[in-house]
C-alpha positions in Angstrom: 13.1 -14.2 -29.4 13.3 -11.1 -27.4 12.4 -11.4 -23.7 9.4 -9.1 -23.8 7.9 -11.1 -26.7 8.5 -14.3 -24.8 6.7 -12.8 -21.7 3.8 -11.5 -23.7 3.4 -14.8 -25.6 3.4 -16.7 -22.3 0.9 -14.3 -20.8 -1.6 -15.1 -23.6 -2.0 -18.5 -22.1 -3.7 -17.1 -19.0 -7.4 -17.4 -19.7 -10.2 -15.0 -18.6 -11.2 -15.6 -15.0 -7.7 -16.7 -13.9 -4.7 -14.7 -12.6 -1.0 -15.4 -12.4 1.8 -13.6 -10.5 4.8 -11.6 -11.6 7.1 -14.3 -10.2 5.2 -17.2 -11.8 5.4 -15.5 -15.2 9.1 -14.8 -14.6 9.8 -18.5 -13.8 7.7 -19.7 -16.8 10.1 -18.1 -19.2 13.2 -19.0 -17.2 14.0 -15.5 -15.9 15.3 -15.9 -12.3 14.1 -13.2 -9.9 12.5 -11.3 -12.8 9.4 -10.0 -11.0 10.4 -6.3 -11.3 11.3 -6.8 -15.0 7.9 -8.4 -15.6 6.2 -5.5 -13.8 8.0 -3.0 -16.0 7.0 -4.8 -19.1 3.4 -5.0 -18.0 3.4 -1.2 -17.4 4.7 -0.7 -21.0 2.5 -3.3 -22.6 1.9 -1.9 -26.1 -1.3 -4.0 -26.6 -3.2 -4.1 -23.3 -6.4 -5.1 -25.0 -4.8 -8.1 -26.6 -2.1 -9.0 -24.0 -4.0 -9.4 -20.7 -1.5 -7.8 -18.3 -4.3 -7.0 -15.9 -4.3 -10.8 -15.0 -0.8 -10.5 -13.5 -1.0 -9.8 -9.7 1.3 -9.8 -6.7 2.1 -13.1 -4.9 0.8 -11.7 -1.6 -2.7 -11.6 -3.3 -2.7 -7.8 -3.9 -3.8 -6.8 -7.3 -0.8 -4.6 -7.9 -0.6 -1.7 -10.3 -1.9 -1.1 -13.8 -0.9 1.5 -16.4 -4.5 2.7 -16.7 -5.1 2.7 -12.9 -5.9 0.2 -10.2 -9.6 0.9 -10.5 -9.7 -0.2 -14.1 -7.6 -3.3 -13.3 -10.0 -4.2 -10.4 -13.0 -3.7 -12.6 -11.5 -5.8 -15.4 -10.7 -8.7 -13.0 -14.1 -8.5 -11.4 -15.8 -8.7 -14.8 -13.8 -11.8 -15.5 -15.1 -13.4 -12.2 -12.1 -12.8 -9.9 -13.3 -12.0 -6.4 -11.5 -9.0 -4.8 -11.9 -7.6 -1.4 -9.8 -4.7 -0.1 -7.7 -4.9 -3.2 -6.7 -8.6 -2.5 -7.7 -11.6 -4.5 -10.0 -13.9 -2.6 -9.8 -17.7 -3.3 -6.3 -17.0 -4.7 -5.4 -20.6 -5.2 -8.6 -21.4 -7.0 -8.0 -18.5 -9.5 -4.2 -19.0 -9.8 -2.9 -20.1 -13.2 0.3 -22.1 -13.2 2.3 -22.6 -16.4 
């Protein structure tokens, strides 16, 4: 299975109202130090409505980028119940999804 399909398939496990990090997703598929590769794949996600790349955030609690803009990512996360203040996830550990 191609690496991008592996990543997208794994990301489908993250439920609404939860977030994961680029590093956590990378480790979940066995890709060592693959955070940047994950970010690039999220940016080029061909199915953003189906594959929830907006649920992938930075490990420092920042929401990170989004192909359709940070405002849209922030709104999507907020609608799913993720609390964000100053573009940082509040209650990070409570919202964090580990594979």
